[in-house]
N, CA, C and O atoms as a GROMACS GRO file, in nm:
protein
  592
    1MET      N    1   5.987   9.726  10.851
    1MET     CA    2   6.077   9.680  10.739
    1MET      C    3   6.202   9.824  10.883
    1MET      O    4   6.178   9.939  10.919
    2PRO      N    5   6.319   9.727  10.914
    2PRO     CA    6   6.474   9.803  10.993
    2PRO      C    7   6.499   9.888  10.928
    2PRO      O    8   6.459   9.866  10.813
    3GLU      N    9   6.546   9.977  10.938
    3GLU     CA   10   6.613  10.061  10.883
    3GLU      C   11   6.756  10.022  10.916
    3GLU      O   12   6.808   9.950  11.003
    4ILE      N   13   6.797  10.087  10.824
    4ILE     CA   14   7.002  10.091  10.793
    4ILE      C   15   7.060  10.153  10.802
    4ILE      O   16   7.164  10.091  10.781
    5THR      N   17   7.102  10.299  10.830
    5THR     CA   18   7.136  10.391  10.874
    5THR      C   19   7.350  10.389  10.860
    5THR      O   20   7.430  10.303  10.896
    6PHE      N   21   7.364  10.483  10.814
    6PHE     CA   22   7.501  10.534  10.798
    6PHE      C   23   7.535  10.674  10.839
    6PHE      O   24   7.520  10.776  10.772
    7GLN      N   25   7.605  10.657  11.020
    7GLN     CA   26   7.667  10.778  11.012
    7GLN      C   27   7.814  10.800  11.100
    7GLN      O   28   7.854  10.740  11.201
    8LYS      N   29   7.869  10.896  11.030
    8LYS     CA   30   7.987  10.970  11.085
    8LYS      C   31   8.070  10.938  11.183
    8LYS      O   32   8.042  11.003  11.283
    9ALA      N   33   8.186  10.844  11.204
    9ALA     CA   34   8.235  10.821  11.344
    9ALA      C   35   8.350  10.954  11.363
    9ALA      O   36   8.407  11.000  11.264
   10THR      N   37   8.369  10.998  11.473
   10THR     CA   38   8.478  11.087  11.491
   10THR      C   39   8.570  11.023  11.610
   10THR      O   40   8.549  10.904  11.634
   11ILE      N   41   8.671  11.089  11.689
   11ILE     CA   42   8.728  11.055  11.734
   11ILE      C   43   8.681  11.049  11.896
   11ILE      O   44   8.736  10.982  11.984
   12GLU      N   45   8.563  11.139  11.911
   12GLU     CA   46   8.536  11.079  12.056
   12GLU      C   47   8.405  11.037  12.038
   12GLU      O   48   8.303  11.093  12.078
   13ASP      N   49   8.420  10.900  11.953
   13ASP     CA   50   8.329  10.787  11.937
   13ASP      C   51   8.393  10.638  11.941
   13ASP      O   52   8.353  10.524  11.913
   14ILE      N   53   8.548  10.713  12.005
   14ILE     CA   54   8.665  10.560  11.997
   14ILE      C   55   8.608  10.448  12.080
   14ILE      O   56   8.621  10.339  12.025
   15ASP      N   57   8.516  10.444  12.264
   15ASP     CA   58   8.497  10.408  12.306
   15ASP      C   59   8.440  10.311  12.197
   15ASP      O   60   8.485  10.200  12.167
   16ALA      N   61   8.318  10.384  12.137
   16ALA     CA   62   8.158  10.267  12.093
   16ALA      C   63   8.317  10.169  11.957
   16ALA      O   64   8.359  10.055  11.942
   17PHE      N   65   8.338  10.275  11.910
   17PHE     CA   66   8.447  10.220  11.784
   17PHE      C   67   8.514  10.100  11.817
   17PHE      O   68   8.489   9.997  11.754
   18ILE      N   69   8.625  10.102  11.941
   18ILE     CA   70   8.654   9.999  12.001
   18ILE      C   71   8.568   9.878  12.067
   18ILE      O   72   8.611   9.765  12.088
   19ALA      N   73   8.433   9.927  12.096
   19ALA     CA   74   8.344   9.806  12.160
   19ALA      C   75   8.303   9.681  12.030
   19ALA      O   76   8.281   9.560  12.023
   20ILE      N   77   8.310   9.819  11.926
   20ILE     CA   78   8.269   9.743  11.799
   20ILE      C   79   8.341   9.656  11.687
   20ILE      O   80   8.287   9.574  11.613
   21GLU      N   81   8.493   9.700  11.692
   21GLU     CA   82   8.615   9.603  11.681
   21GLU      C   83   8.626   9.500  11.782
   21GLU      O   84   8.740   9.457  11.768
   22GLN      N   85   8.568   9.433  11.882
   22GLN     CA   86   8.601   9.371  11.981
   22GLN      C   87   8.498   9.321  11.980
   22GLN      O   88   8.460   9.302  12.095
   23LYS      N   89   8.407   9.277  11.886
   23LYS     CA   90   8.325   9.190  11.841
   23LYS      C   91   8.331   9.087  11.762
   23LYS      O   92   8.252   8.993  11.746
   24SER      N   93   8.475   9.124  11.691
   24SER     CA   94   8.561   9.071  11.556
   24SER      C   95   8.702   9.075  11.685
   24SER      O   96   8.777   9.172  11.689
   25ALA      N   97   8.712   8.995  11.750
   25ALA     CA   98   8.872   9.005  11.812
   25ALA      C   99   8.923   8.881  11.871
   25ALA      O  100   9.030   8.856  11.928
   26HIS      N  101   8.761   8.768  11.827
   26HIS     CA  102   8.817   8.597  11.803
   26HIS      C  103   8.860   8.558  11.706
   26HIS      O  104   8.939   8.466  11.691
   27SER      N  105   8.780   8.673  11.577
   27SER     CA  106   8.790   8.581  11.473
   27SER      C  107   8.979   8.628  11.386
   27SER      O  108   9.032   8.738  11.365
   28TYR      N  109   9.020   8.502  11.362
   28TYR     CA  110   9.131   8.500  11.299
   28TYR      C  111   9.084   8.567  11.120
   28TYR      O  112   9.171   8.614  11.047
   29MET      N  113   9.016   8.562  11.101
   29MET     CA  114   8.988   8.648  10.938
   29MET      C  115   8.993   8.738  10.938
   29MET      O  116   9.028   8.792  10.833
   30TYR      N  117   8.966   8.813  11.044
   30TYR     CA  118   8.924   8.933  11.000
   30TYR      C  119   9.102   9.052  11.164
   30TYR      O  120   9.120   9.030  11.284
   31SER      N  121   9.163   9.136  11.086
   31SER     CA  122   9.260   9.182  11.168
   31SER      C  123   9.201   9.307  11.244
   31SER      O  124   9.211   9.416  11.187
   32ASN      N  125   9.132   9.300  11.383
   32ASN     CA  126   9.106   9.455  11.421
   32ASN      C  127   9.193   9.494  11.506
   32ASN      O  128   9.299   9.454  11.553
   33CYS      N  129   9.082   9.631  11.522
   33CYS     CA  130   9.209   9.733  11.603
   33CYS      C  131   9.282   9.678  11.702
   33CYS      O  132   9.204   9.588  11.732
   34ALA      N  133   9.374   9.665  11.776
   34ALA     CA  134   9.373   9.569  11.875
   34ALA      C  135   9.413   9.701  12.008
   34ALA      O  136   9.363   9.694  12.120
   35ASP      N  137   9.473   9.769  11.983
   35ASP     CA  138   9.452   9.861  12.139
   35ASP      C  139   9.365  10.027  12.094
   35ASP      O  140   9.307  10.029  11.985
   36ARG      N  141   9.363  10.131  12.163
   36ARG     CA  142   9.380  10.242  12.142
   36ARG      C  143   9.395  10.360  12.061
   36ARG      O  144   9.320  10.438  12.003
   37GLU      N  145   9.539  10.342  12.081
   37GLU     CA  146   9.644  10.366  11.962
   37GLU      C  147   9.562  10.356  11.855
   37GLU      O  148   9.484  10.444  11.820
   38ASP      N  149   9.581  10.216  11.785
   38ASP     CA  150   9.530  10.177  11.667
   38ASP      C  151   9.382  10.230  11.621
   38ASP      O  152   9.353  10.278  11.512
   39ALA      N  153   9.304  10.210  11.723
   39ALA     CA  154   9.170  10.293  11.720
   39ALA      C  155   9.162  10.414  11.656
   39ALA      O  156   9.083  10.449  11.569
   40GLU      N  157   9.287  10.497  11.729
   40GLU     CA  158   9.248  10.662  11.731
   40GLU      C  159   9.300  10.652  11.597
   40GLU      O  160   9.263  10.711  11.495
   41LYS      N  161   9.413  10.548  11.617
   41LYS     CA  162   9.484  10.590  11.395
   41LYS      C  163   9.406  10.568  11.281
   41LYS      O  164   9.421  10.636  11.179
   42GLU      N  165   9.292  10.444  11.296
   42GLU     CA  166   9.189  10.481  11.198
   42GLU      C  167   9.112  10.554  11.181
   42GLU      O  168   9.091  10.609  11.072
   43LEU      N  169   9.021  10.583  11.331
   43LEU     CA  170   8.959  10.778  11.313
   43LEU      C  171   9.022  10.841  11.265
   43LEU      O  172   8.967  10.906  11.176
   44LYS      N  173   9.166  10.866  11.283
   44LYS     CA  174   9.212  10.992  11.161
   44LYS      C  175   9.243  10.970  11.026
   44LYS      O  176   9.240  11.058  10.939
   45ASP      N  177   9.274  10.852  11.010
   45ASP     CA  178   9.376  10.820  10.907
   45ASP      C  179   9.231  10.769  10.758
   45ASP      O  180   9.248  10.773  10.636
   46CYS      N  181   9.085  10.720  10.844
   46CYS     CA  182   9.027  10.706  10.712
   46CYS      C  183   8.809  10.759  10.802
   46CYS      O  184   8.760  10.802  10.906
   47GLU      N  185   8.768  10.713  10.667
   47GLU     CA  186   8.652  10.748  10.684
   47GLU      C  187   8.559  10.651  10.717
   47GLU      O  188   8.490  10.588  10.638
   48VAL      N  189   8.563  10.640  10.872
   48VAL     CA  190   8.459  10.586  10.961
   48VAL      C  191   8.322  10.576  10.996
   48VAL      O  192   8.268  10.660  11.068
   49TYR      N  193   8.270  10.490  10.954
   49TYR     CA  194   8.062  10.507  10.974
   49TYR      C  195   8.019  10.351  11.018
   49TYR      O  196   7.995  10.240  10.971
   50PHE      N  197   8.025  10.416  11.127
   50PHE     CA  198   7.893  10.335  11.232
   50PHE      C  199   7.809  10.270  11.115
   50PHE      O  200   7.808  10.306  10.997
   51ILE      N  201   7.736  10.163  11.176
   51ILE     CA  202   7.643  10.094  11.081
   51ILE      C  203   7.557  10.090  11.212
   51ILE      O  204   7.595  10.068  11.327
   52LYS      N  205   7.408  10.122  11.157
   52LYS     CA  206   7.332  10.138  11.246
   52LYS      C  207   7.183  10.074  11.245
   52LYS      O  208   7.102  10.135  11.175
   53LYS      N  209   7.129   9.941  11.322
   53LYS     CA  210   6.989   9.893  11.288
   53LYS      C  211   6.905   9.971  11.362
   53LYS      O  212   6.940   9.980  11.479
   54ASP      N  213   6.766  10.054  11.322
   54ASP     CA  214   6.710  10.080  11.405
   54ASP      C  215   6.775  10.164  11.522
   54ASP      O  216   6.760  10.157  11.644
   55GLY      N  217   6.836  10.228  11.458
   55GLY     CA  218   6.915  10.369  11.572
   55GLY      C  219   7.056  10.270  11.655
   55GLY      O  220   7.130  10.339  11.725
   56VAL      N  221   7.085  10.133  11.646
   56VAL     CA  222   7.125  10.031  11.720
   56VAL      C  223   7.198  10.060  11.646
   56VAL      O  224   7.177  10.064  11.525
   57ILE      N  225   7.363  10.102  11.736
   57ILE     CA  226   7.524  10.044  11.665
   57ILE      C  227   7.503   9.946  11.594
   57ILE      O  228   7.381   9.941  11.609
   58VAL      N  229   7.536   9.829  11.502
   58VAL     CA  230   7.556   9.691  11.439
   58VAL      C  231   7.676   9.651  11.382
   58VAL      O  232   7.708   9.532  11.378
   59GLY      N  233   7.773   9.779  11.318
   59GLY     CA  234   7.837   9.760  11.336
   59GLY      C  235   7.876   9.877  11.272
   59GLY      O  236   7.802   9.973  11.250
   60SER      N  237   8.075   9.861  11.222
   60SER     CA  238   8.182   9.982  11.140
   60SER      C  239   8.198   9.922  10.976
   60SER      O  240   8.209   9.806  10.937
   61THR      N  241   8.194  10.030  10.911
   61THR     CA  242   8.240  10.056  10.761
   61THR      C  243   8.384  10.156  10.744
   61THR      O  244   8.412  10.247  10.822
   62GLU      N  245   8.463  10.116  10.630
   62GLU     CA  246   8.520  10.232  10.672
   62GLU      C  247   8.636  10.218  10.550
   62GLU      O  248   8.694  10.118  10.508
   63TYR      N  249   8.644  10.339  10.518
   63TYR     CA  250   8.741  10.341  10.384
   63TYR      C  251   8.833  10.438  10.397
   63TYR      O  252   8.816  10.527  10.480
   64GLN      N  253   8.936  10.433  10.322
   64GLN     CA  254   9.028  10.569  10.292
   64GLN      C  255   9.092  10.588  10.177
   64GLN      O  256   9.103  10.495  10.096
   65ILE      N  257   9.152  10.732  10.148
   65ILE     CA  258   9.168  10.755  10.013
   65ILE      C  259   9.311  10.784   9.999
   65ILE      O  260   9.367  10.889  10.031
   66LYS      N  261   9.377  10.658   9.936
   66LYS     CA  262   9.481  10.676   9.932
   66LYS      C  263   9.562  10.777   9.773
   66LYS      O  264   9.678  10.816   9.769
   67GLU      N  265   9.491  10.790   9.698
   67GLU     CA  266   9.515  10.874   9.599
   67GLU      C  267   9.414  10.914   9.497
   67GLU      O  268   9.357  10.823   9.436
   68PRO      N  269   9.380  11.052   9.469
   68PRO     CA  270   9.314  11.071   9.355
   68PRO      C  271   9.267  10.931   9.307
   68PRO      O  272   9.353  10.872   9.242
   69GLY      N  273   9.179  10.883   9.320
   69GLY     CA  274   9.140  10.816   9.177
   69GLY      C  275   9.114  10.642   9.298
   69GLY      O  276   9.036  10.559   9.250
   70HIS      N  277   9.155  10.619   9.386
   70HIS     CA  278   9.207  10.561   9.454
   70HIS      C  279   9.180  10.532   9.590
   70HIS      O  280   9.256  10.569   9.680
   71ALA      N  281   9.044  10.446   9.616
   71ALA     CA  282   8.999  10.360   9.750
   71ALA      C  283   9.046  10.277   9.770
   71ALA      O  284   9.084  10.192   9.690
   72TYR      N  285   9.063  10.283   9.961
   72TYR     CA  286   9.152  10.098  10.011
   72TYR      C  287   9.003  10.092  10.141
   72TYR      O  288   8.988  10.154  10.246
   73MET      N  289   8.931  10.007  10.084
   73MET     CA  290   8.838   9.931  10.176
   73MET      C  291   8.928   9.893  10.308
   73MET      O  292   9.022   9.813  10.303
   74SER      N  293   8.897   9.945  10.398
   74SER     CA  294   8.992   9.946  10.479
   74SER      C  295   8.929   9.862  10.624
   74SER      O  296   8.982   9.828  10.730
   75GLY      N  297   8.787   9.848  10.568
   75GLY     CA  298   8.688   9.766  10.692
   75GLY      C  299   8.564   9.780  10.697
   75GLY      O  300   8.510   9.883  10.657
   76LEU      N  301   8.460   9.624  10.776
   76LEU     CA  302   8.381   9.595  10.753
   76LEU      C  303   8.356   9.501  10.836
   76LEU      O  304   8.378   9.382  10.813
   77ILE      N  305   8.286   9.569  10.985
   77ILE     CA  306   8.193   9.453  11.078
   77ILE      C  307   8.063   9.507  11.084
   77ILE      O  308   8.008   9.616  11.097
   78ILE      N  309   8.030   9.355  11.064
   78ILE     CA  310   7.909   9.325  11.176
   78ILE      C  311   7.907   9.245  11.257
   78ILE      O  312   7.939   9.129  11.233
   79ASP      N  313   7.855   9.304  11.425
   79ASP     CA  314   7.810   9.223  11.542
   79ASP      C  315   7.734   9.096  11.476
   79ASP      O  316   7.662   9.091  11.376
   80PRO      N  317   7.783   8.971  11.585
   80PRO     CA  318   7.728   8.850  11.434
   80PRO      C  319   7.585   8.820  11.541
   80PRO      O  320   7.488   8.746  11.526
   81ALA      N  321   7.627   8.923  11.664
   81ALA     CA  322   7.440   8.874  11.608
   81ALA      C  323   7.338   8.916  11.516
   81ALA      O  324   7.238   8.848  11.489
   82PHE      N  325   7.368   9.047  11.460
   82PHE     CA  326   7.327   9.072  11.290
   82PHE      C  327   7.387   9.005  11.233
   82PHE      O  328   7.385   9.078  11.134
   83GLN      N  329   7.468   8.891  11.189
   83GLN     CA  330   7.481   8.902  11.082
   83GLN      C  331   7.351   8.825  10.974
   83GLN      O  332   7.242   8.794  11.023
   84GLY      N  333   7.370   8.811  10.881
   84GLY     CA  334   7.285   8.728  10.780
   84GLY      C  335   7.195   8.776  10.753
   84GLY      O  336   7.124   8.702  10.684
   85GLN      N  337   7.127   8.936  10.787
   85GLN     CA  338   7.014   9.022  10.768
   85GLN      C  339   7.045   9.112  10.628
   85GLN      O  340   6.957   9.170  10.565
   86GLY      N  341   7.200   9.111  10.590
   86GLY     CA  342   7.193   9.173  10.452
   86GLY      C  343   7.250   9.326  10.507
   86GLY      O  344   7.256   9.431  10.442
   87ILE      N  345   7.283   9.306  10.624
   87ILE     CA  346   7.390   9.446  10.687
   87ILE      C  347   7.461   9.481  10.607
   87ILE      O  348   7.451   9.584  10.540
   88ALA      N  349   7.584   9.362  10.600
   88ALA     CA  350   7.665   9.386  10.493
   88ALA      C  351   7.667   9.385  10.422
   88ALA      O  352   7.776   9.339  10.388
   89ARG      N  353   7.589   9.419  10.311
   89ARG     CA  354   7.548   9.371  10.119
   89ARG      C  355   7.539   9.534  10.094
   89ARG      O  356   7.584   9.593   9.996
   90LYS      N  357   7.444   9.612  10.250
   90LYS     CA  358   7.377   9.776  10.222
   90LYS      C  359   7.539   9.840  10.263
   90LYS      O  360   7.614   9.896  10.183
   91ALA      N  361   7.566   9.812  10.409
   91ALA     CA  362   7.663   9.857  10.396
   91ALA      C  363   7.827   9.930  10.263
   91ALA      O  364   7.864  10.043  10.231
   92ILE      N  365   7.882   9.766  10.224
   92ILE     CA  366   7.975   9.736  10.072
   92ILE      C  367   7.834   9.887   9.931
   92ILE      O  368   7.856   9.930   9.818
   93GLU      N  369   7.722   9.907  10.020
   93GLU     CA  370   7.668   9.942   9.841
   93GLU      C  371   7.684  10.103   9.885
   93GLU      O  372   7.693  10.197   9.806
   94PHE      N  373   7.684  10.109   9.999
   94PHE     CA  374   7.744  10.280  10.086
   94PHE      C  375   7.843  10.312  10.040
   94PHE      O  376   7.866  10.426   9.999
   95LYS      N  377   7.923  10.216  10.038
   95LYS     CA  378   8.063  10.240  10.077
   95LYS      C  379   8.059  10.224   9.909
   95LYS      O  380   8.144  10.303   9.869
   96LEU      N  381   8.019  10.181   9.835
   96LEU     CA  382   8.066  10.208   9.654
   96LEU      C  383   7.947  10.297   9.608
   96LEU      O  384   7.923  10.297   9.487
   97GLU      N  385   7.875  10.367   9.685
   97GLU     CA  386   7.825  10.522   9.645
   97GLU      C  387   7.897  10.673   9.687
   97GLU      O  388   7.879  10.790   9.654
   98GLN      N  389   7.988  10.600   9.778
   98GLN     CA  390   8.066  10.704   9.820
   98GLN      C  391   8.209  10.750   9.762
   98GLN      O  392   8.302  10.831   9.765
   99LEU      N  393   8.173  10.674   9.727
   99LEU     CA  394   8.319  10.635   9.619
   99LEU      C  395   8.328  10.535   9.459
   99LEU      O  396   8.405  10.453   9.407
  100LYS      N  397   8.163  10.621   9.419
  100LYS     CA  398   8.129  10.632   9.282
  100LYS      C  399   8.225  10.675   9.203
  100LYS      O  400   8.214  10.623   9.092
  101ASP      N  401   8.341  10.767   9.215
  101ASP     CA  402   8.409  10.847   9.163
  101ASP      C  403   8.555  10.792   9.177
  101ASP      O  404   8.627  10.886   9.144
  102MET      N  405   8.615  10.709   9.202
  102MET     CA  406   8.764  10.636   9.217
  102MET      C  407   8.731  10.574   9.090
  102MET      O  408   8.624  10.582   9.029
  103LYS      N  409   8.798  10.536   9.068
  103LYS     CA  410   8.841  10.477   8.920
  103LYS      C  411   8.939  10.292   8.975
  103LYS      O  412   9.006  10.217   8.903
  104ARG      N  413   8.911  10.281   9.097
  104ARG     CA  414   8.965  10.216   9.128
  104ARG      C  415   8.962  10.163   9.307
  104ARG      O  416   8.952  10.251   9.393
  105ILE      N  417   8.966  10.091   9.326
  105ILE     CA  418   8.863  10.038   9.506
  105ILE      C  419   8.930   9.885   9.544
  105ILE      O  420   8.906   9.771   9.503
  106ASP      N  421   9.004   9.927   9.618
  106ASP     CA  422   9.072   9.777   9.647
  106ASP      C  423   9.046   9.712   9.778
  106ASP      O  424   8.991   9.802   9.841
  107LEU      N  425   9.053   9.608   9.856
  107LEU     CA  426   9.042   9.569   9.969
  107LEU      C  427   9.121   9.417  10.010
  107LEU      O  428   9.143   9.328   9.928
  108VAL      N  429   9.149   9.412  10.123
  108VAL     CA  430   9.187   9.263  10.093
  108VAL      C  431   9.131   9.224  10.266
  108VAL      O  432   9.128   9.294  10.367
  109THR      N  433   9.077   9.035  10.232
  109THR     CA  434   9.013   8.950  10.286
  109THR      C  435   9.132   8.888  10.358
  109THR      O  436   9.245   8.926  10.389
  110HIS      N  437   9.036   8.737  10.376
  110HIS     CA  438   9.069   8.618  10.450
  110HIS      C  439   9.020   8.515  10.357
  110HIS      O  440   8.905   8.480  10.332
  111PRO      N  441   9.147   8.468  10.304
  111PRO     CA  442   9.096   8.333  10.126
  111PRO      C  443   8.941   8.285  10.238
  111PRO      O  444   8.829   8.247  10.202
  112HIS      N  445   8.964   8.294  10.297
  112HIS     CA  446   8.835   8.083  10.414
  112HIS      C  447   8.734   8.232  10.426
  112HIS      O  448   8.630   8.178  10.463
  113ASN      N  449   8.711   8.336  10.420
  113ASN     CA  450   8.615   8.430  10.446
  113ASN      C  451   8.511   8.442  10.279
  113ASN      O  452   8.479   8.551  10.232
  114SER      N  453   8.476   8.316  10.217
  114SER     CA  454   8.434   8.274  10.202
  114SER      C  455   8.267   8.332  10.116
  114SER      O  456   8.239   8.305  10.000
  115LYS      N  457   8.208   8.385  10.178
  115LYS     CA  458   8.033   8.465  10.216
  115LYS      C  459   8.075   8.638  10.116
  115LYS      O  460   8.026   8.687  10.014
  116VAL      N  461   8.186   8.684  10.210
  116VAL     CA  462   8.277   8.788  10.173
  116VAL      C  463   8.324   8.856  10.035
  116VAL      O  464   8.326   8.972   9.995
  117ILE      N  465   8.367   8.710   9.972
  117ILE     CA  466   8.447   8.744   9.890
  117ILE      C  467   8.353   8.725   9.733
  117ILE      O  468   8.354   8.788   9.628
  118CYS      N  469   8.287   8.625   9.774
  118CYS     CA  470   8.180   8.676   9.662
  118CYS      C  471   8.063   8.730   9.670
  118CYS      O  472   7.996   8.712   9.568
  119MET      N  473   7.979   8.824   9.804
  119MET     CA  474   7.919   8.924   9.779
  119MET      C  475   8.031   9.069   9.724
  119MET      O  476   7.993   9.170   9.666
  120TYR      N  477   8.177   9.036   9.767
  120TYR     CA  478   8.276   9.116   9.658
  120TYR      C  479   8.247   9.083   9.513
  120TYR      O  480   8.190   9.168   9.445
  121LEU      N  481   8.270   9.005   9.479
  121LEU     CA  482   8.317   8.961   9.360
  121LEU      C  483   8.158   9.000   9.274
  121LEU      O  484   8.154   9.034   9.155
  122SER      N  485   8.009   8.983   9.383
  122SER     CA  486   7.852   9.007   9.312
  122SER      C  487   7.886   9.157   9.324
  122SER      O  488   7.806   9.227   9.386
  123TYR      N  489   7.992   9.211   9.271
  123TYR     CA  490   7.996   9.412   9.304
  123TYR      C  491   8.072   9.400   9.172
  123TYR      O  492   8.070   9.513   9.124
  124GLY      N  493   8.152   9.304   9.074
  124GLY     CA  494   8.234   9.371   9.015
  124GLY      C  495   8.388   9.288   9.030
  124GLY      O  496   8.470   9.244   8.949
  125PHE      N  497   8.377   9.294   9.181
  125PHE     CA  498   8.577   9.295   9.218
  125PHE      C  499   8.668   9.177   9.197
  125PHE      O  500   8.745   9.121   9.275
  126ILE      N  501   8.646   9.160   9.104
  126ILE     CA  502   8.851   9.062   9.048
  126ILE      C  503   8.955   9.035   9.240
  126ILE      O  504   8.966   9.103   9.342
  127ILE      N  505   9.001   8.915   9.196
  127ILE     CA  506   9.101   8.820   9.299
  127ILE      C  507   9.173   8.874   9.233
  127ILE      O  508   9.176   8.846   9.113
  128GLU      N  509   9.274   8.989   9.293
  128GLU     CA  510   9.380   9.042   9.207
  128GLU      C  511   9.518   8.904   9.237
  128GLU      O  512   9.583   8.847   9.149
  129ALA      N  513   9.529   8.881   9.381
  129ALA     CA  514   9.648   8.876   9.457
  129ALA      C  515   9.671   8.758   9.580
  129ALA      O  516   9.557   8.755   9.626
  130TRP      N  517   9.705   8.716   9.614
  130TRP     CA  518   9.749   8.651   9.694
  130TRP      C  519   9.849   8.694   9.841
  130TRP      O  520   9.965   8.672   9.806
  131LYS      N  521   9.849   8.725   9.927
  131LYS     CA  522   9.968   8.793  10.006
  131LYS      C  523   9.956   8.726  10.144
  131LYS      O  524   9.885   8.757  10.239
  132ASP      N  525  10.060   8.613  10.126
  132ASP     CA  526  10.101   8.550  10.260
  132ASP      C  527  10.176   8.689  10.372
  132ASP      O  528  10.252   8.782  10.346
  133ASN      N  529  10.106   8.641  10.507
  133ASN     CA  530  10.126   8.702  10.650
  133ASN      C  531  10.075   8.871  10.610
  133ASN      O  532  10.129   8.975  10.648
  134TYR      N  533   9.983   8.859  10.542
  134TYR     CA  534   9.981   9.030  10.479
  134TYR      C  535   9.975   9.140  10.671
  134TYR      O  536   9.966   9.259  10.704
  135TYR      N  537   9.983   9.038  10.724
  135TYR     CA  538   9.881   9.141  10.862
  135TYR      C  539  10.003   9.135  10.886
  135TYR      O  540  10.055   9.226  10.821
  136GLY      N  541  10.108   9.058  10.963
  136GLY     CA  542  10.276   9.008  11.043
  136GLY      C  543  10.109   8.912  11.178
  136GLY      O  544  10.091   8.993  11.269
  137ASP      N  545  10.034   8.816  11.193
  137ASP     CA  546   9.959   8.779  11.197
  137ASP      C  547  10.014   8.603  11.134
  137ASP      O  548   9.982   8.496  11.186
  138GLU      N  549  10.075   8.617  11.050
  138GLU     CA  550  10.116   8.478  10.969
  138GLU      C  551   9.952   8.394  10.875
  138GLU      O  552   9.928   8.286  10.821
  139GLU      N  553   9.872   8.532  10.903
  139GLU     CA  554   9.728   8.465  10.786
  139GLU      C  555   9.753   8.513  10.638
  139GLU      O  556   9.793   8.614  10.581
  140PRO      N  557   9.727   8.437  10.620
  140PRO     CA  558   9.731   8.487  10.455
  140PRO      C  559   9.606   8.614  10.445
  140PRO      O  560   9.526   8.641  10.534
  141ARG      N  561   9.614   8.667  10.333
  141ARG     CA  562   9.479   8.754  10.257
  141ARG      C  563   9.506   8.724  10.126
  141ARG      O  564   9.600   8.671  10.067
  142LEU      N  565   9.331   8.804  10.075
  142LEU     CA  566   9.305   8.831   9.902
  142LEU      C  567   9.315   8.946   9.869
  142LEU      O  568   9.275   9.022   9.958
  143VAL      N  569   9.357   9.004   9.762
  143VAL     CA  570   9.359   9.132   9.778
  143VAL      C  571   9.220   9.121   9.625
  143VAL      O  572   9.196   9.050   9.527
  144LEU      N  573   9.183   9.202   9.673
  144LEU     CA  574   9.045   9.174   9.560
  144LEU      C  575   9.072   9.314   9.514
  144LEU      O  576   9.142   9.383   9.588
  145ALA      N  577   9.026   9.368   9.401
  145ALA     CA  578   8.976   9.513   9.358
  145ALA      C  579   8.912   9.528   9.235
  145ALA      O  580   8.907   9.434   9.156
  146LEU      N  581   8.848   9.670   9.204
  146LEU     CA  582   8.685   9.675   9.155
  146LEU      C  583   8.798   9.803   9.050
  146LEU      O  584   8.871   9.894   9.088
  147THR      N  585   8.766   9.756   8.919
  147THR     CA  586   8.857   9.893   8.839
  147THR      C  587   8.760   9.948   8.733
  147THR      O  588   8.705   9.886   8.642
  148ARG      N  589   8.749  10.089   8.768
  148ARG     CA  590   8.585  10.141   8.652
  148ARG      C  591   8.662  10.236   8.529
  148ARG      O  592   8.594  10.286   8.439
   0.00000   0.00000   0.00000
């Protein structure tokens, strides 16, 4: 059985982080880091983890503590070559464990990202709001939230 592990990313990992972000650059459903400056900000402001399968980076996942008791799940990318293997589910479970003391956890996703929406709903998240042009990319987003 393949081993899925999580490795904390640092600013020194910026090139690997950009490389995995670029795997989703074609998707209108994910607003990835547009450039090196965006990637640096993400690595400084968020807790970023590489997702590894048998030691190879296959994705990244991140969150940000907004205030005591409130966290924002800001990113989850799986290399398209590794999707459909349950890796995203393991990443969500990893983040939920990291954030187990949070009273509120929220995230945004594209309303057409039905697989991801269903996955988060299965963990108790609810659809809280619809936001037009959320990232300034002319695409809407749904706000999903988990409250404890």
